C-alpha positions, 0 to 999 in steps of 0.5 A: 775342490779341484778338477783335474785337467784334461789330457791335451787332445791329439797329445801323445804318451811320453812312453810312447813317444819314447818307445816309438825313438828306441826302436827307430834307434834299434832298427835304422840307425843300426843296418851296419850291426844287424848286417854285420850280426846277420852273417856274423851267426850264418845267414837269416834263417829259420834258426837263426831267427829266434837269436836275431829277433831276440837281439834285436828286442834285447837292443829295443828295451836297452833302448827305452829303457834308458831313455826312459829315465830321461823321459821328463818335460823339459828334459826329454825332447832335446835328449831324444833329439840328440839321440836320433841326430848322433845316431844318423851322423855315426850310421852314415860314417859306418855306412859309407866307410866301414868304420868302426867307431872307437876312441881313435876315431873321436880322436881324430874327429877332434884332433885333425884340422879343419880343411881334412874335415871338410873333405868328409862334409858332402851332399849325400852326408846332408842328405841323409841326416837331413833324411833319418836325423832331421826328419825324425827330429822335426817331428819330436820337437814337433810332437804333443806330449803328455808328461805324468808328474809327480811322484806316481809319474816319477814311480811309474817311470822306474818301474816301466824302466826297470821293467825295459832292462829286466825284460832284456837281461832275463833275454840276454841269460836265453840266450847267452849260449848261442851269443857270447861265441858271435860277440866273442868272434866278432868283436867290432859289435859293439863299436857298430851299436849306435849310439853307444858307439858314439858316447862309449869312444867319446868318454874314453877319448875324454879321460885319456884326455884330461886323466893327469900324464901316466909316470911309471914309479920304479920299483924294485931298482934295487934287484941284484942276483944272489950268491948263487949266482958268485963263483960261475961262469954258465948262462941261464935262460928261463922260459916263462909261458904264459897260456892262454884260457888253459881251466887246469879241469882239462888236465890230466895231469890233474886227473881228466878222463881224457889223455890231454898231457901224454908227452907230459906225463913223461917228462922227468922231473915235472913239478904240477900243481894242481890247486892255482887261482887266476887274478882275473876271468880275461886277458886283460886283468890277469896278465898286467895283475900277475906281473904287476906283484900287486896282488888280486885283492890290491890290484887296480888297473891304473896303479898297475899302468903307473908303475913298473913290474916283474919284467922291469925288476929282470931288467933292472937285475941284469937280466935281457928279457924278451917277450913274444906273442902270439896272442892280443898283446901283453896289456902293458906288462912288457911295455919297456923290454924287447917285444916279438910279435909273431902273431901274424903271417906277415911277422914270419911266424912259419906256423901260420894257416891263413890267419892263424897262427899256431903256438909252436911260432913261439920257438922258432928261432930260440936255439939261435937266440939263446946260443947267441946270447950275452947275457942271463934270458928271460923269455916269456912266450905269450901263447893263443893256447885254447882262446874260444869259441873257435878252439878248432882253429887253434890247433894244427890238423893233427892234434884234432884226436878228440872228438866229434868236434864243434868247428863253428863258433856258432856253440848253438849248432854244436852240442856239448860234448863236440865243444868240450872236444875241441877244447881238450885238442887245444890242451892236447896241442899246448901239452905238445908245445911245453914239451917242444919247449923243454926239448929245445931247452933241455938240447940248449942245458946240453949243448950250449953249457946253459942251465934252463927253466921253465915255467908254465901257467895259464892266464884264466880258465873257461866254462865249457856249459856248465850251468848254461855258461860259456867263455870267460870273463865273468865277475871274480867274485861269482865267478865259477871255478872252471875260470878260475882255476889253472894250470901251473907247472915248473921243469928245471934243467939238473944243472939249474937245480944244482946252481940255484940248491933247489931241493926238489922234494920239498918243492913236489910237496908243494904239488897240491898246496892252494896258490894263485897268480900272488905267487908269480911275481915273487916265485919267479925272483926267487927262482932267478935267486934276484936279491929286492926289497919288493920280493917277498919269501912268504910269496915265494914258493921256492925261499923255503926249498933253497938247501943252504938258502 
């Protein structure tokens, strides 16, 4: 007969110990995180208290769920002590120096010399770590803990962990409308949550440190200008406008009730494509994907970074390629061509208000650039567009036609109607910018003797409260169509059409066909009559619409 062993007198359960450490990490180790979050949501008020308490519950439950998986004898104490000491050390540098913990900080820590590292060490750091890390660690080390054993103990841990993570997910869903815009507008928050920031940064540094050197594979080195280039000395200028967060549903050109495209609707010869799908639901995926030529189903970030893309192929064919940016960079798509950053007042962009630079700045100096160019030009304009959640900051005051608008990035303070109104004003401003670009190109065609074209498409769409979902970035396979249905339109000067033999009736007949970002790579090459083995005529929307082609 076997008798169960009695529990140790004065011992605590493993779950109680894990819960205590989780609460410690969620609170004392993250004072800077909570201070930043409180400021981001607008202070501690009765209206904001549910959001703040919900966020604390999410963080505590997340830590509890993850640490429970390590609550085994001989494993729990070392893991918990490591978490406490890392959190304490990171919290010191975050609180003292106001730094965010990313892989660049970790790289500096590993690659600095011992003398420079010693300058960061002082008695205040030692005292802080002893009090906030050492004392709790000593209590954990000395604690007498009962660990559940056997299969029953394993199932109990899995159940507790799953329950904590599920409850955290449920609270996140309930707070999503209020929390999503805060996190999107204050991206620094993910670098402040301790100790996850340290482990994320370390992982990023080690992956880069140990990864093989990136060798860029050439593509399209055989690219040459085709037969439509012979017999003429007229230069061409093609402007590719990469929109940001513009969803097709809110373009009046696509049937939207509000007149968000008053100027483009009057443009003779403008072709609007109504059924275009994006490659991703975030800029970091869509932009490198569509310029890579890999296509959505075959796109892989590592593969895209290791090979040339559309802009390289155009350079091989003899074009001067320039990327002008009013956003957060080209995500690798423009790494080997000329780039101009216009996203800050320091760049000389005259269309800035405080730290916000409007998209009209992308057009500054283009007439002079076109006039003085000694080669055919391809100019990419990367818009700030409709990037949220602070939609009201994306356009000058004169474009606030629709209202009342949500002037805050805290969506819980706004009605859905006011959020949509602010977003629609961004589309109205994009309409103005694109019409200005067409006017500029039309003038260049008339006065400077160039053949001009403009192709516009957005990188992805946006959710505006459908199904209680806001912003973008949902996994593509489950993303709502508002995040993947994007606008695309084309304008060509008469000289450009005649030069390349385009049948306008044929192109207009394709307006309502199903297209996607997969078509962009091949269609740009087709539009400019670039012959290369990497161009796929089946994905080139111009291929069947070239007279005598």
